[in-house]
C-alpha positions in Angstrom: -7.4 -5.3 -5.2 -10.0 -7.6 -5.1 -14.0 -6.7 -4.6 -13.1 -8.4 -1.0 -10.5 -5.7 0.1 -12.2 -2.7 0.8 -15.3 -4.1 2.8 -13.0 -3.7 5.1 -13.5 -0.5 5.5 -16.8 -1.7 7.7 -14.0 -2.1 10.3 -14.0 1.2 10.7 -16.0 2.6 13.7 -18.9 4.8 12.0 -19.3 1.9 9.6 -19.5 -1.3 12.3 -22.8 -1.8 12.4 -22.6 -2.7 9.0 -20.2 -5.5 9.7 -22.5 -8.9 9.7 -21.6 -12.1 10.4 -21.1 -13.3 6.6 -18.7 -10.1 6.4 -16.6 -11.1 9.1 -15.8 -14.5 7.3 -15.5 -13.2 3.9 -12.8 -11.1 5.7 -11.1 -13.6 7.6 -10.4 -15.8 4.6 -9.3 -12.9 2.3 -7.1 -11.2 4.9 -6.3 -14.8 6.2 -2.4 -14.7 4.5 -1.7 -11.1 5.9 -2.5 -11.9 9.4 -1.0 -12.3 12.5 -3.8 -14.5 14.0 -6.0 -15.6 11.7 -7.5 -18.5 12.9 -9.1 -16.0 15.6 -9.7 -12.9 13.4 -13.7 -13.5 12.9 -14.1 -13.5 16.8 -11.8 -10.3 17.4 -13.6 -8.0 14.7 -16.8 -9.5 17.2 -15.5 -8.2 19.5 -14.5 -4.7 18.0 -17.8 -4.9 16.8 -19.4 -5.9 20.2 -16.9 -2.7 21.9 -18.0 0.3 19.1 -21.9 -0.9 19.8 -21.4 -0.5 23.0 -20.0 2.9 22.9 -22.9 4.0 20.3 -25.4 2.9 22.5 -24.2 4.1 25.6 -23.9 8.2 23.8 -26.2 8.2 21.2 -23.9 10.0 19.1 -20.8 9.2 16.7 -18.8 12.4 18.4 -16.0 9.8 19.8 -16.4 6.9 17.3 -13.1 7.1 14.8 -15.0 7.8 10.8 -11.3 7.3 9.0 -9.1 4.3 9.0 -6.1 6.5 10.2 -8.7 7.5 13.1 -9.5 3.5 13.7 -6.2 2.5 13.2 -5.2 4.8 16.3 -8.1 4.2 18.1 -7.3 0.1 18.0 -5.2 -1.4 20.1 -2.3 -3.4 18.3 -2.1 -5.9 21.0 -5.9 -6.4 21.7 -6.6 -6.5 18.5 -3.8 -7.6 16.1 -5.2 -8.7 13.1 -8.2 -5.6 13.1 -4.7 -3.6 12.7 -2.8 -5.1 10.7 -6.2 -4.8 8.4 -6.2 -1.6 8.6 -2.5 -1.3 7.9 -2.6 -2.8 4.9 -6.0 -0.7 3.9 -3.7 2.5 4.4 -0.8 1.6 1.9 -3.5 0.1 -0.6 -3.4 2.6 -4.0 -6.5 4.6 -4.0 -6.3 4.0 -8.0 -5.0 1.6 -10.2 -3.2 4.8 -12.0 0.0 4.2 -10.8 0.2 0.4 -12.2 -1.4 1.2 -15.6 1.5 4.1 -15.9 3.9 1.5 -14.6 2.8 -0.5 -17.7 3.0 2.1 -20.0 6.6 3.1 -19.2 7.2 -0.8 -19.4 6.0 -0.8 -23.0 7.6 2.6 -24.1 11.1 1.3 -23.0 10.4 -2.4 -24.2 9.3 -0.8 -27.8 12.6 1.7 -27.7 15.3 -0.6 -26.7 14.0 -3.9 -29.4 18.0 -5.4 -28.6 17.9 -7.6 -25.6 18.5 -5.4 -22.5 19.0 -6.7 -18.4 16.6 -7.0 -16.1 18.6 -4.7 -14.1 19.1 -2.2 -16.4 15.7 -1.9 -17.6 14.0 -1.8 -13.9 16.1 1.0 -13.4 14.7 3.0 -16.5 11.6 2.0 -16.0 11.9 3.8 -12.0 13.9 6.9 -13.9 10.8 6.7 -16.1 7.4 6.6 -13.7 9.1 9.0 -11.0 9.1 11.7 -13.1 8.5 14.1 -10.4 11.9 12.7 -8.1 14.3 15.5 -9.2 17.8 13.8 -10.2 21.6 14.9 -9.5 22.9 14.2 -13.3 26.0 15.9 -12.3 26.3 13.3 -9.6 24.8 10.2 -12.0 27.6 11.3 -14.4 30.3 11.8 -12.2 29.4 8.3 -10.2 29.2 6.6 -13.8 32.5 8.0 -15.5 34.6 6.2 -12.4 33.2 2.8 -12.3 33.8 2.6 -16.3 37.0 3.9 -17.0 38.0 4.1 -20.4 40.9 4.0 -22.1 39.9 7.8 -23.2 39.7 10.6 -20.8 35.8 10.8 -20.1 34.3 14.4 -20.0 31.4 15.5 -18.0 29.3 17.2 -20.7 27.5 18.7 -17.6 30.7 21.0 -16.0 
């Protein structure tokens, strides 16, 4: 995630006052490939800002103003504000840290060191997934049984898990 991506947090209504025209342009350019209507993104941000600025002006408090991404997404009508809705969704699915990426890279390096011989991409991906997602419980008996059915041998294959 680049430095531009978190600027999307300025679209949260409690932060909207800090969203100036330069930041609107920058957000529109950064998110353009992912937006449903990138040509109208800046105008949509201006309408979004006016909507929440008007609410701030009338009440004088931020009690009804969303202050989290989840609340902002709930308050964002996807038909009226499709681009802002998409930006909120992208921000919600973005990883908060790079730990999972670093873990994957570390796992890949470990697997490549262990298996000096060429390994197919499919097998490498499967091993990497198992290594990175250690917290997922696996049914080893079912895996061994499925493998035994797929790879018939001349000798009978005995499941060591039984």
